[in-house]
C-alpha positions in Angstrom: 199.8 110.4 134.6 196.6 110.1 133.6 195.1 107.2 131.1 192.4 108.5 128.9 190.5 106.4 126.7 190.1 108.7 123.8 188.3 106.6 121.5 185.7 106.4 124.3 185.4 109.9 124.8 185.4 110.6 121.0 182.0 112.3 119.6 180.0 109.5 117.5 178.8 112.0 115.3 180.6 114.6 113.0 177.7 117.0 113.4 178.3 119.8 115.8 175.3 120.2 118.0 175.1 123.4 120.0 171.2 122.8 121.2 172.5 120.9 124.2 172.9 122.4 127.6 176.2 124.1 129.3 177.6 121.4 131.2 180.0 122.1 134.4 181.5 118.8 135.7 183.5 118.3 139.0 183.1 119.5 142.4 186.3 121.0 144.0 187.3 124.4 143.6 184.4 125.3 141.0 182.8 128.9 140.9 179.2 127.9 141.1 178.2 131.3 142.1 179.2 133.0 139.1 177.7 130.0 137.1 174.6 130.9 138.4 174.8 134.1 138.0 175.3 133.6 134.0 172.3 131.0 134.4 170.2 133.7 135.4 171.2 136.0 132.6 170.6 132.8 130.0 166.9 131.7 131.1 166.3 129.8 128.1 169.4 127.7 128.3 169.8 124.8 130.2 172.8 124.4 132.8 173.8 121.2 133.9 176.3 120.4 136.9 177.5 117.2 137.3 179.1 117.1 140.8 180.1 113.6 142.0 183.6 113.8 142.3 185.0 110.4 144.4 187.7 112.5 145.2 186.1 115.6 146.3 186.6 116.8 149.7 183.2 117.7 150.4 179.6 116.2 150.1 177.4 118.8 149.2 176.5 119.3 145.5 176.0 123.0 144.9 177.4 123.7 148.3 179.3 126.8 147.2 176.4 128.6 145.8 176.0 130.2 149.2 172.7 128.9 149.6 171.0 130.8 146.7 167.9 129.5 145.2 168.8 128.1 142.2 167.0 129.1 138.6 164.7 126.8 137.1 167.3 126.1 134.0 170.2 125.1 136.6 170.3 121.1 137.7 172.5 119.5 139.9 173.1 115.9 139.1 175.5 113.3 140.8 176.1 109.6 140.1 176.1 109.1 136.7 177.8 106.7 134.5 180.6 107.1 132.4 178.4 106.3 129.5 175.6 109.0 130.6 178.3 111.4 131.0 179.7 110.9 127.4 176.0 111.3 126.6 175.5 114.3 128.3 178.9 116.0 126.6 
């Protein structure tokens, strides 16, 4: 079982903001190739991939994008604090 702090992860605002980025979190068993293909079709939409799971078996963020050049609207980040991740969500 996993313990989840629902108070920490609950939005502080009731206003739904759809202007932010598409966010993908995690590294293992993610299909980043398809995500990058989608990002290419939506060049005005920012995509942020948080790929820094301490449990991951691999060590290169985005390694399963098959060496593709990432479009300008896709960013891979790592090492966010829980608070920074919450703000990104």
